[in-house]
TORNUDREN-801713 format. One line per field, with one value per residue: x, y, z of N, C-alpha, C in turn; chain; residue number from 1. Coordinates in pm, whole numbers. Atoms other than C-alpha are relative to their C-alpha. Layout:
<sites>
n_u	c(X_...)
n_v	c(Y_...)
n_w	c(Z_...)
ca_u	c(X_...)
ca_v	c(Y_...)
ca_w	c(Z_...)
c_u	c(X_...)
c_v	c(Y_...)
c_w	c(Z_...)
c	c(A_...)
k	c(NUM_...)
</sites>
This chain:
<sites>
n_u	c(-71_14_-38_47_-25_-41_-24_95_19_-48_-55_-147_-48_-139_-88_-42_-85_-30_-160_-114_-69_-117_-17_116_-85_149_90_91_80_132_103_106_72_86_108_27_135_67_50_22_170_81_5_41_-82_28_-65_-99_-91_-129_-89_-111_-143_-95_-92_67_-6_57_134_10_141_-61_65_93_78_-4_48_136_96_12_141_147_75_40_75_90_38_-113_-75_-119_-70_-132_-8_75_-112_-69_29_-157_-121_71_72_168_54_-35_77_126_28_21_140_145_-3_29_138_105_24_92_83_46_-101_-153_-27_-141_-20_-154_-98_-107_-118_-90_74_-218_-84_-27_-80_135_73_-82_2_124_34_-85_28_67_-28_106_2_118_53_89_132_168_-1_80_165_106_-15_31_131_86_45_108_130_-96_116_-32_-87_11_-111_-23_53_-49_-37_150_-20_72_86_-26_41_194_76_-25_-16_-30_-170_-33_-111_-104_-113_-44_-30_81_-78_111_128_12_10_94_80_100_95_136_-24_-30_-149_-5_-153_-40_-6_-70_-133_-51_120_-3_60_157_89_5_-29_114_82_-59_92_112_46_-44_70_139_120_-57_115_-52_72_-18_-87_-86_21_-133_-36_-143_-63_-45_-39_94_-6_137_-14_69_-50_-93_-115_-22_-5_-106_-81_-10_-58_-189_-32_-39_-124_-156_24_-50_-167_-98_-46_-112_-100_-69_8_79_-4_100_74_-100_59_25_-88_27_-50_-81_-60_-115_-139_13_-96_140_60_76_170_69_32_92_165_63_90_135_105_147_34_118_-33_4_173_134_34_-93_53_105_-19_-85_113_129_-92_-41_62_85_-95_11_123_-26_104_-19_-133_-70_-71_-79_-28_-111_12_-99_67_70_137_-11_26_175_124_-19_112_73_65_10_159_144_-6_22_165_87)
n_v	c(78_22_62_130_83_97_46_35_-180_-100_75_100_-41_50_-61_90_-53_85_63_98_73_53_83_-19_-180_-95_54_57_-73_-69_58_60_-127_-24_123_-112_-162_51_51_-123_-119_83_-23_-156_-94_-78_-58_79_-127_23_-100_-23_56_47_47_125_148_57_-60_-11_-110_-109_-55_11_23_95_97_-21_13_212_1_-92_52_155_13_-44_-101_-63_-111_10_-114_6_-40_-83_-31_-124_-126_-66_56_-21_-122_-19_75_125_60_-2_94_149_14_-43_106_115_-34_39_121_58_-25_19_75_20_-70_-58_47_-87_-9_-85_50_71_62_63_-76_-101_72_42_-121_-44_70_-45_-166_-71_-87_-76_-36_-6_85_11_-146_-84_85_-60_-55_115_82_-106_3_130_-3_-98_166_77_-121_-137_-121_30_-58_-17_-79_153_-1_22_137_53_133_65_-61_-32_-104_31_73_4_73_-7_-26_43_-53_81_3_69_-124_-44_-87_34_12_-130_-12_74_-74_-158_-3_46_160_113_63_172_-23_147_42_184_-14_-142_28_-90_-143_8_-47_-181_-56_-32_-140_-122_-47_-50_-133_-93_67_-143_45_-23_29_152_69_-65_20_65_109_48_143_1_124_86_127_102_127_69_128_43_-22_-105_41_-27_-164_-78_34_-94_-143_-19_-23_-153_-48_12_-121_-132_22_14_-90_-41_75_-6_94_72_118_18_34_145_114_-19_64_20_-86_-112_-89_6_-36_-169_-64_-86_-105_18_44_-99_-73_5_-42_-127_-63_71_17_9_96_80_149_86_59_-103_-46_-122_-76_-79_-64_-59_-99_-83_-37_-111_-72_-109_-113_-107_-41_14_26_151_119_48_84_-3_152_68_125_78_130_-87_5_-85_-161_-2_43_-103_-112_61_-8_-168_-41_46_-67_-101_-13_-5)
n_w	c(-58_-132_-33_4_120_-14_104_142_36_63_111_-4_151_-25_88_67_40_100_-38_44_-168_37_67_104_81_-9_95_-118_-78_65_-20_-153_-49_80_-56_-87_50_17_-124_-63_57_-80_-85_-82_-13_53_80_52_11_27_-53_39_-91_85_-45_-109_100_-97_82_196_47_-1_149_-19_18_81_-112_-42_168_-11_-132_22_133_-54_-85_40_-90_-107_54_28_-16_-24_-148_90_94_-86_147_72_128_175_10_-32_58_80_-100_40_101_-67_-131_80_65_-67_-19_123_22_-118_-52_-135_-78_-20_-97_-28_-100_2_-86_63_-14_93_42_36_-65_58_126_34_8_60_106_27_-25_49_118_-102_-59_-123_-97_-57_-88_37_41_18_180_111_-18_12_128_-6_-13_122_137_11_25_26_-71_-122_27_138_47_56_77_114_-2_-51_-36_82_-97_-110_-36_-50_-72_-178_-97_-94_-1_-101_-67_-45_-84_-97_-147_31_104_43_-98_-14_151_14_-71_52_160_43_35_-83_-56_-61_-73_-12_-145_6_18_-57_-95_-120_71_46_-3_1_177_31_-91_76_141_-18_-62_102_122_15_90_108_103_-21_-161_-104_-105_39_14_-25_47_-57_74_-121_19_-119_74_-93_55_-126_-168_-30_-4_121_12_-31_94_110_1_5_163_-5_-89_55_104_-48_-67_93_26_-144_38_162_81_1_49_23_-121_-24_-60_-179_-113_-99_-68_73_-148_-33_95_19_-109_-106_101_164_-33_-12_100_56_-109_45_118_4_-148_-47_41_-46_25_-102_33_12_-125_-35_99_-49_-94_32_124_-81_-75_115_-3_-180_-31_71_57_143_95_87_9_108_-104_101_-53_68_6_98_33_59_-49_-144_43_45_-186_-5_-25_-17_-179_-40_47_-73_-76_5_27_-111)
ca_u	c(-1901_-2009_-1845_-2027_-1891_-1910_-1756_-2013_-2084_-1794_-1666_-1348_-1118_-764_-462_-235_125_169_447_683_755_1105_1124_825_860_596_442_301_245_6_-213_-256_-326_-621_-741_-732_-896_-1161_-1233_-1205_-1548_-1712_-1650_-1778_-1476_-1535_-1224_-882_-601_-210_70_346_700_1043_1355_1165_1260_979_669_561_307_626_398_98_-120_-68_-157_-495_-623_-544_-753_-1062_-1064_-1084_-1315_-1668_-1795_-1500_-1356_-993_-716_-381_-249_-91_88_341_288_668_799_563_453_62_-4_115_-90_-398_-421_-366_-638_-870_-774_-868_-1162_-1268_-1225_-1384_-1652_-1753_-1451_-1121_-964_-663_-490_-160_153_432_677_954_807_1210_1543_1730_1948_1592_1425_1696_1671_1303_1303_1597_1457_1205_1443_1131_1167_823_818_608_348_56_161_145_-188_-353_-201_-313_-666_-705_-644_-945_-1169_-976_-1250_-1030_-722_-704_-339_-362_-621_-444_-303_-599_-538_-691_-860_-909_-1059_-1448_-1432_-1477_-1256_-1203_-875_-738_-457_-198_16_218_230_71_199_-109_-353_-348_-337_-600_-824_-835_-936_-1180_-1067_-1043_-763_-601_-330_-96_-116_14_343_394_121_254_161_-225_-400_-273_-268_-624_-711_-517_-734_-1034_-990_-833_-1143_-1347_-1649_-1557_-1758_-1601_-1696_-1870_-1734_-1443_-1399_-1082_-950_-678_-443_-381_-179_-441_-355_-581_-574_-785_-576_-343_-34_-78_-141_139_318_229_332_703_666_601_837_1146_1043_1068_1384_1537_1467_1614_1889_1951_1849_1558_1417_1132_848_1057_838_741_996_962_1091_1199_1188_1482_1721_1646_1884_1639_1689_1557_1231_1207_1236_1025_728_781_665_429_295_-51_-70_-367_-271_-400_-805_-1154_-1185_-877_-941_-1237_-1165_-873_-1045_-1343_-1020_-909_-1178_-1315_-965_-957_-1290_-1229_-1480_-1282_-1056_-808_-658_-295_-176_161_139_368_119_-131_-416_-335_-360_-761_-837_-688_-901_-1193_-1230_-1139_-1481_-1684_-1569_-1637_-2004_-2073)
ca_v	c(2059_1832_1613_1286_1178_869_637_537_949_1035_906_669_693_520_663_408_457_196_-16_-188_-511_-647_-886_-751_-443_-122_-354_-547_-283_-97_-427_-496_-79_-123_-466_-246_49_-220_-364_-26_117_-214_-188_197_381_712_820_670_897_838_1019_1182_1039_1034_824_572_234_145_347_343_663_890_976_1024_1126_893_596_828_800_393_385_597_405_45_158_301_530_598_936_931_1173_1310_1304_1456_1664_1866_2152_2316_2031_2127_2411_2496_2484_2149_2034_2198_2041_1685_1705_1897_1588_1329_1538_1515_1153_1074_1314_1425_1192_1335_1511_1748_1696_1986_1944_2206_1932_1801_1493_1345_1439_1743_1561_1460_1779_1946_1728_1777_2208_2305_2465_2659_2713_2683_2578_2590_2928_3077_2805_3049_3216_2875_2764_3098_3063_2692_2783_3064_2776_2665_2959_3290_3498_3438_3619_3780_3824_3421_3515_3507_3142_2910_2548_2323_2145_2217_2594_2598_2303_2231_2025_1983_2132_2012_2155_1898_1918_1779_2140_2422_2613_2466_2423_2781_2861_2613_2795_3160_3036_2850_2464_2120_2027_1682_1648_1357_1235_886_1014_1384_1265_1506_1802_1684_1821_2218_2216_2139_2396_2653_2571_2570_2881_3048_2866_3210_3074_3042_2990_2628_2544_2713_2542_2387_2044_1813_1473_1315_1060_736_405_128_-218_-472_-840_-1099_-1089_-800_-1036_-1078_-717_-633_-849_-727_-371_-461_-392_-67_2_-108_84_429_277_261_584_685_499_695_383_370_32_-146_-272_-557_-896_-861_-1000_-1124_-929_-645_-421_-604_-509_-123_123_334_640_455_312_686_820_590_668_1007_961_659_671_699_412_183_-192_-469_-697_-577_-491_-315_-131_-5_123_291_459_626_737_945_1048_1223_1353_1511_1530_1484_1494_1180_937_850_527_441_58_-69_-426_-694_-972_-812_-1044_-929_-580_-648_-812_-528_-277_-489_-498_-127_-66_-290_-117_224_125_9)
ca_w	c(418_669_922_846_523_462_199_-46_-41_-250_-590_-646_-918_-1000_-1043_-1300_-1331_-1588_-1380_-1582_-1380_-1371_-1617_-1830_-2093_-2143_-2417_-2083_-1917_-2146_-2155_-1777_-1790_-2050_-1848_-1518_-1689_-1800_-1482_-1308_-1547_-1449_-1102_-1074_-1066_-1153_-1374_-1480_-1457_-1595_-1500_-1671_-1522_-1733_-1721_-1502_-1616_-1375_-1579_-1913_-1919_-1996_-2376_-2138_-2361_-2598_-2312_-2213_-2634_-2569_-2268_-2354_-2730_-2497_-2282_-2258_-2009_-1765_-1754_-1877_-1804_-1672_-1323_-1456_-1757_-1625_-1810_-1801_-1996_-2302_-2453_-2380_-2694_-2799_-2454_-2562_-2933_-2754_-2488_-2780_-2997_-2711_-2639_-2996_-3031_-2651_-2584_-2239_-2105_-2087_-1788_-1777_-1489_-1440_-1260_-1242_-1129_-1383_-1303_-1346_-1240_-1318_-1601_-1768_-1705_-1887_-2200_-2192_-2135_-2337_-2569_-2302_-2050_-1767_-1443_-1353_-1195_-1448_-1444_-1330_-1698_-1877_-1749_-1808_-2169_-2199_-2080_-2335_-2617_-2499_-2454_-2601_-2433_-2097_-2253_-2572_-2620_-2746_-3007_-3307_-3253_-3228_-3074_-3359_-3220_-2894_-2898_-2764_-2609_-2232_-2076_-1716_-1633_-1286_-1058_-930_-598_-317_-110_-108_-415_-608_-387_-341_-733_-760_-501_-635_-1007_-891_-1003_-912_-690_-642_-392_-369_-41_-170_-183_13_337_574_326_287_502_543_136_164_411_221_-110_71_243_-80_-306_-490_-710_-1073_-1390_-1331_-968_-727_-458_-403_-503_-371_-495_-274_-414_-171_-188_-80_-143_-23_-36_190_498_648_647_255_200_347_161_-157_-52_-24_-448_-369_-81_-253_-572_-334_-165_-494_-580_-221_-352_-719_-838_-991_-1111_-1237_-1028_-820_-695_-298_-56_249_577_352_721_801_537_603_788_1062_769_486_730_859_468_380_660_515_187_202_568_487_282_323_360_481_463_344_710_780_452_543_853_740_448_686_888_581_489_868_855_523_395_42_-219_-396_-410_-682_-511_-673_-624_-723_-736_-905_-972_-1209_-1079_-701_-851_-1004_-674_-520_-655_-667_-269_-270_-512_-314_-8_-150_-279_42)
c_u	c(-47_103_-30_-6_13_46_-85_-66_66_38_120_27_147_70_110_131_88_127_50_33_125_-36_-119_60_-158_-99_-123_-59_-155_-128_-26_-67_-160_-25_-38_-89_-173_-58_-43_-139_-98_-26_-69_119_-11_76_171_132_161_85_112_159_100_121_-8_-15_-158_-134_40_-77_104_-152_-172_-160_-66_-111_-165_-85_-14_-116_-121_-45_-35_-40_-131_-48_136_74_183_102_133_-17_127_109_46_76_118_62_-39_-75_-171_-27_-22_-143_-177_-56_-11_-80_-104_0_-93_-111_-125_-33_-115_-95_1_95_118_22_111_82_152_60_82_136_88_-81_157_99_66_53_-140_-77_44_0_-163_-10_103_-8_-88_49_-92_14_-72_-32_-58_-87_-154_-9_-35_-129_-75_27_-83_-165_-48_5_-86_-145_111_-72_116_208_31_121_58_-89_28_68_-128_56_-120_15_30_-71_-131_-30_33_62_108_189_31_129_39_122_48_71_-132_-50_-172_-108_-34_-43_-153_-164_-36_-16_-74_-19_9_133_13_159_44_85_79_171_39_-138_25_-68_-203_-80_10_-11_-148_-89_5_-106_-149_-30_23_-128_-65_-69_38_-151_-5_-44_-62_-5_94_13_140_3_127_83_23_37_-118_58_-15_48_-83_36_98_125_-3_39_111_149_2_64_113_11_50_86_103_-11_3_116_100_-27_72_112_49_1_-123_-47_-184_-79_67_-124_17_77_-61_113_110_62_192_158_-21_81_-170_12_-90_-166_-11_-15_-122_-157_-42_-91_-101_-66_-103_-30_-92_-3_-65_-138_-45_25_107_-21_-119_-4_85_-47_-72_98_63_-39_-63_96_13_-146_-23_-120_13_106_78_117_127_63_117_30_28_-113_-144_-116_-26_-86_-123_-59_-1_-81_-140_-51_25_-184_-94_49_-104_-210_-84_-99)
c_v	c(-82_-121_-152_-114_-138_-61_-44_150_45_-100_-9_-20_-94_90_-145_36_-58_-77_-83_-106_-79_-136_-5_141_56_-78_-74_67_83_-114_-53_178_-20_-123_56_72_-72_-27_114_64_-145_-40_146_94_120_72_-65_104_-34_62_14_-17_-9_-90_-101_-127_-60_54_71_131_97_97_-13_12_-68_-135_63_-62_-208_-79_20_-99_-140_11_101_100_96_141_-18_113_-19_45_11_56_55_105_54_-91_6_146_-1_-25_-139_-90_37_-80_-192_-33_51_-116_-86_35_-28_-151_-30_112_51_-105_10_133_81_23_86_-5_132_-72_-26_-174_-136_78_114_-52_-2_127_111_-61_27_198_33_91_135_114_71_-64_-31_147_75_-117_18_83_-123_-70_136_-29_-127_44_76_-54_-21_67_158_105_51_106_16_-1_-124_-11_1_-157_-84_-175_-91_-134_2_154_-19_-118_-14_-101_63_9_-28_66_-93_79_-85_95_82_110_6_23_121_115_-75_67_138_-23_-57_-194_-88_60_-105_-7_-147_-73_-170_63_155_5_100_151_-10_107_166_49_-29_67_121_-58_-40_137_101_31_175_-90_30_-62_-193_-81_135_17_-71_-153_-117_-145_-48_-163_-73_-108_-76_-133_-83_-147_-67_6_134_-62_5_81_56_-68_26_127_35_14_158_61_-11_88_145_-21_-3_140_81_13_65_-115_-106_-161_-32_-61_-153_-106_4_-120_0_46_116_58_-31_21_189_65_108_116_-45_-3_181_66_-72_30_163_19_-123_-56_18_-114_-72_-144_-75_-79_102_103_125_142_78_74_125_140_80_74_109_77_92_102_120_50_31_-60_-115_-14_14_-116_-27_-185_-86_-128_-81_-80_84_-100_36_118_5_-29_108_124_-43_-40_187_59_-82_59_118_-26_-49_-128)
c_w	c(136_47_-5_-119_20_-150_-157_-29_-94_-108_2_-107_14_-52_-57_-10_-51_75_-101_73_-41_-51_-108_-100_-22_-84_137_64_-67_-25_113_-9_-64_57_119_-51_-9_96_58_-25_38_115_69_-6_-118_-124_36_-36_-3_7_-92_91_-109_57_148_-51_64_-35_-104_20_-54_-135_60_-110_-113_28_24_-134_19_66_-34_-142_60_107_-70_39_111_-30_-11_-12_60_153_30_-91_98_-92_-28_-83_-138_32_-13_-166_-100_107_-74_-154_76_45_-112_-69_56_1_-117_-25_116_31_126_107_45_84_-39_104_0_137_-26_35_-113_-32_-26_132_-39_-137_-123_-23_-99_-159_-42_-3_-56_-63_96_105_165_119_56_79_-88_-68_14_-183_-117_-3_-35_-166_-65_9_-105_-95_-10_10_27_100_171_-14_-136_-65_-113_-127_-144_23_98_7_-100_13_162_21_-16_75_173_63_124_17_179_64_79_137_126_104_-53_-114_-113_34_-7_-92_-53_73_-51_-150_-3_-59_104_69_69_66_42_128_-18_-30_105_110_84_-45_7_54_20_-154_-6_53_-67_-167_83_40_-141_-106_-2_-137_-102_-114_10_125_70_158_-10_-4_19_-23_70_-36_166_-53_92_-100_110_-57_147_87_-22_-2_-207_-62_39_-46_-134_-6_-27_-144_21_60_-69_-139_99_44_-127_-95_105_-68_-128_-45_-51_-104_-68_64_90_94_157_89_125_145_-49_184_101_-82_-33_106_88_-113_-77_46_51_-169_-58_13_-29_-134_-37_105_11_-69_89_-22_85_-93_-69_136_88_-61_13_131_-22_-135_46_64_-62_-68_94_-36_-146_-112_-165_-67_-70_0_-79_117_-134_83_-68_41_-59_-96_-73_74_126_0_-33_125_94_21_-37_139_-42_-76_103_139_-13_-21_140_74)
c	c(A_A_A_A_A_A_A_A_A_A_A_A_A_A_A_A_A_A_A_A_A_A_A_A_A_A_A_A_A_A_A_A_A_A_A_A_A_A_A_A_A_A_A_A_A_A_A_A_A_A_A_A_A_A_A_A_A_A_A_A_A_A_A_A_A_A_A_A_A_A_A_A_A_A_A_A_A_A_A_A_A_A_A_A_A_A_A_A_A_A_A_A_A_A_A_A_A_A_A_A_A_A_A_A_A_A_A_A_A_A_A_A_A_A_A_A_A_A_A_A_A_A_A_A_A_A_A_A_A_A_A_A_A_A_A_A_A_A_A_A_A_A_A_A_A_A_A_A_A_A_A_A_A_A_A_A_A_A_A_A_A_A_A_A_A_A_A_A_A_A_A_A_A_A_A_A_A_A_A_A_A_A_A_A_A_A_A_A_A_A_A_A_A_A_A_A_A_A_A_A_A_A_A_A_A_A_A_A_A_A_A_A_A_A_A_A_A_A_A_A_A_A_A_A_A_A_A_A_A_A_A_A_A_A_A_A_A_A_A_A_A_A_A_A_A_A_A_A_A_A_A_A_A_A_A_A_A_A_A_A_A_A_A_A_A_A_A_A_A_A_A_A_A_A_A_A_A_A_A_A_A_A_A_A_A_A_A_A_A_A_A_A_A_A_A_A_A_A_A_A_A_A_A_A_A_A_A_A_A_A_A_A_A_A_A_A_A_A_A_A_A_A_A_A_A_A_A_A_A_A_A_A_A_A_A_A_A_A)
k	c(1_2_3_4_5_6_7_8_9_10_11_12_13_14_15_16_17_18_19_20_21_22_23_24_25_26_27_28_29_30_31_32_33_34_35_36_37_38_39_40_41_42_43_44_45_46_47_48_49_50_51_52_53_54_55_56_57_58_59_60_61_62_63_64_65_66_67_68_69_70_71_72_73_74_75_76_77_78_79_80_81_82_83_84_85_86_87_88_89_90_91_92_93_94_95_96_97_98_99_100_101_102_103_104_105_106_107_108_109_110_111_112_113_114_115_116_117_118_119_120_121_122_123_124_125_126_127_128_129_130_131_132_133_134_135_136_137_138_139_140_141_142_143_144_145_146_147_148_149_150_151_152_153_154_155_156_157_158_159_160_161_162_163_164_165_166_167_168_169_170_171_172_173_174_175_176_177_178_179_180_181_182_183_184_185_186_187_188_189_190_191_192_193_194_195_196_197_198_199_200_201_202_203_204_205_206_207_208_209_210_211_212_213_214_215_216_217_218_219_220_221_222_223_224_225_226_227_228_229_230_231_232_233_234_235_236_237_238_239_240_241_242_243_244_245_246_247_248_249_250_251_252_253_254_255_256_257_258_259_260_261_262_263_264_265_266_267_268_269_270_271_272_273_274_275_276_277_278_279_280_281_282_283_284_285_286_287_288_289_290_291_292_293_294_295_296_297_298_299_300_301_302_303_304_305_306_307_308_309_310_311_312_313_314_315_316_317_318_319_320_321_322_323_324_325_326_327_328_329_330_331_332_333_334_335_336_337_338)
</sites>
């Protein structure tokens, strides 16, 4: 690990929450997702990840593996995967079969990123998990079971149950986290790790340090590989980017207020409508967001890289206007290419 990594030294990727816009539908969201993925492939992005959320009026990717198949079918070379699948919501065998199917359809292009949070509220978590009674505490055991379906040599107790398709396929498994738990587990297992700095910035450096310190070489990786999620909203000017960013800010505010909503249009003077407590909450959740003109973005991304020494960055951009969202990702790709 060196201290002089430059942006054009590392890979860059897309995290898409498949935003449902106010006045729009999930069908519109999926059209925009595929369009963004096709542009991202052209602009040199390395991977395109979709996230599992439930009971969220503004996020269309609840059936994550289905949307991954849609994106992979409409692209040709970009890696497509989950950022992530919330494993405690599912039987590991089902996920092995789903991703075995995806890898069989799109060989060498599928990633399986795993989280242990429910990706929703407690009532919805119960609706998802009522037969399993899982609260995420058995995540290491679930992970062992899942990995054994792909490679039975890892754990013989699952050999009588075969994931078809799935067994024998080499699908990269990532652990995702917003705290130290998955960071340490990923390190101990020698797996790649992705940290959710886009909504948990205060834990970023501690989790990365823990991952690297815990890392044990494995058949998967000889050295740690850390990807960091970051909100980046780019436009021609700082003022325009800050205006566009108010859609993301409103989305988080509505979560704080227990009133999740579709992605709302940007507004002027949002800060004047917030309490001091809400400003503090926003700062704690999305305080590391990088918003501005190309010049501002380049400086702040490099600073973020200097701090994290990330091997890859995965960029999220909750922007209401689809053309402005495309433009933001194009600006970011130009910056990474140098």
